[in-house]
N, C-alpha and C positions, 0 to 999 in steps of 0.2 A: 191669383191664392189658392186656390179651391184646384188649380191646374198642377200647382207647385206639388198640394198637398198627395192627389191621385198618384202621381209619378214618386214620388217616393214611397206611397205604398205599393206601386208596383215595382219597385227596386228592391225593396224590402222583400216580398214573394222570389221574386228572383235570385236573390241569395240566398233565402230558405232553402229553394228548391235545389240549389246546387252544391249545399252543406251533404256529408255523409253522415250516413246512421252509423253512430260508435257501437248500437247494439248489435247492427248486421252481420252476419256472419260471413267470414273472407269468401271473396267469390270463387265458386268452386270448390270451396269447402265438403258440402253435403251431393256433391253429384255421385253419379255412380263410382265406386270405388276400381273398377277397372278400367283401361285406357282405350280399349275399344268399343266402349260402351258410351261414347259421346255423343251418339247419333240422335239419345235422348236423355236429356236434361231431366233431371227429378229432383227436387227439393225435400229432405226430411227436414220441417219445422217444429214437431213436438212429439214426444212420447210419453202417452200418460196409463198410469196403471190404475184399476179402482179393482178394490178387492182382487178378485180371479180374474178379471178381464183385463187385459191390455190392449190400446189404440195406437195410432199412428197417424199424425197430420203428413200427408207425402203432397206436393201441388196443391195447399190449401183445400183437399179433403181427407175426412174424418175414414179412418180403414181400421180392419179388424185382419188377423190371421184368415186366408183362403177368400180375400179380395183382390179385385185386379185394379191394377194404375196404368197405362200406355201398355197394354198390351204384357207385364209382369204381375205374376202372382205374390201376394203378402205370403213367402215363409214360418218367418218369425219374427217375433219381435224381443228383444233385448233393451235393456237398459240404458245403454248408449250406441247403440245400431240396429237394423232392421235388415232382415236377409230376405231377396225378390228373387224369383226364379221363372225364365224364360225360356222355353225348347229346351230344358235340360241343362240349361247358363245360368249359375246360381249369381248374385249381385250383391252386393253391399251399399247399404245409403247411413253413413254416421252424424250421427245430432251432434256432433263436434268438430271443429280441426282438429288435428293430430297436431301437439306443437313440440319442436325441439330445441333442444338449450345447446350451442355452442360455448363450450372452456377452451378457452385459447391461453 
């Protein structure tokens, strides 16, 4: 009986691990916006405004304008995206995936 219970719990844990998180952004949704930037994958998780200070959470790190992450300097924080710069090349990370609607 104990073996059956243990096996049931194990199956439950395996099935829960395989389920997709419905709140997780679509794959690639917040990667770098330019096609040539696939070498360094960064994810924008959160933008927080607090009085006159803005913070962005990129790859799990809380950053302010001027901070660096993976060789990129955070140039600006906007309500829905951030701007990054590396060696004069501008990049953007978006908080949400842009959605399109096709009317047929």
